[in-house]
N, C-alpha and C positions, 0 to 999 in steps of 0.2 A: 457466775453469770457476768458477761461483759456488759459494758455500758450500751453498746449498740444492740445487744440482745434485749436489754431492759427497754430501750426506746422502741424497738420493733414489737415487743410484747405490749407496750402501752398503745402503740398504733393499732395493733390487732384488737385490743380491748375497746378502743374508741370506735372502731368500725362496727363492732358488735353492739355497742350502745346506740350508735347512730341507726342501725338497722332496727333495733327494738323500739326506738322512738318513732320511727316511720310506721311500724306496725301499730303502735298505740294510737298514733294520729289517724290512721286509716280506720281503726276499729272503734274509735271514740264516737259517741253520739252527741257529745257536748261541743258546740262550735268553739267555745272559749278554750276548752281543753285541747281540741285539735290545733288551735292557733298556738297555744303554749308548747305543745309537743313539737310542732313544726319549727318554732323559733329556737328551741333548744337543739333540735336536730341540725339547724343551720350553724349554731355555735359549735357543735361537735364537728361539723364538716370543716369549719375554719381551723379548729385544733388539729384535725386529721391532716389537713394540708400542711400546717406548720411542722408537724412531726415528720411527715414525709420529706419535706425540705431538709430537716435536720438529719435524717437518715442518709439522704443523698450527700449532704455535706460531709458527714462522718466518713462515708465510704471513699470520698475523694481525698480527704485530708489524712486519713489513717490507713496506710497500706495493709495493715493486719486485718482490717475489717472487710476487705474485698472478698467476696464469696461467702460472707456470713449471712 
């Protein structure tokens, strides 16, 4: 597996975690738990953005990754 494949896999996993946290926040009855899920979801969103930037950089810097 190439480095870009690993980064893309990580990005996909982060998106799934972010989605699950959103569901947990919506389904939770406890306001404190909702707040915590939402805060962690925001952290995951920041990580997702960073990983997407890195994927874009890799695709620009490494010609062999174009089309991956």
